[in-house]
C-alpha positions, 0 to 999 in steps of 0.5 A: 565499508560502513558497518552493518548498523550504518546501513542499516540505519541507511535503510530505514531512514531512506523508508522514512522519506529522508533525502540524501542530504538529511541523511549524509549529515546524520550518518556521515556518509557521501553522496555517492555512497547514499546513491549506491546504498539506495540501489544495492537495498531497494526492494528492502527500502520499499517493503519498509516504506510499505510496512510504514504506510501501513502502520499510519493506515492502521493508526489513523483508519479504520481496519480494512474489514472494518471499513468493508464491513461498514459500507458492505452492511450500508450497500445492503441497505441500500439495495434492500430499499432499492429492491421496493423502489419503483423504478419511475420513482425519481429517487430510485437513480440515486440509490442507483448511484450510491449502490454504485458508489459503495461497490466503487468503494469497497473495490477500492478497500479490497484491493491487492497488496503486493510486495517486490522481492530481489530477482535473486530471491526468486526460484528459478521456476518461478522467475519472469521479468526483473521482479516478481510479483505476488498477492497477500 
């Protein structure tokens, strides 16, 4: 059995998207060990991937709150302008479509964050199926 530091390094590399071949070379373990550790630590690997993606998203994109506030402001402007338009105006349809698009963008930007937990960590009274999901 490898030491805990090696196992943790495996989890980090796998969460970063490394292939088994690269990991085997990097930390000197066999493919069957890679497969076994992937199964054993799948929830930790998944959660680390989610954290890494969130970090990259924050680095390169505006925060969710900033995006939602900008989209909300644009939506408010469009809907204010739309309220002044008569339905017979040709550009009203364009404003309606833009309003719908901005609403979808807000819904997409505020989507649910989901985490996973090993079954053994779920209290019996909360257990349902194989993986308990919750929103943050």
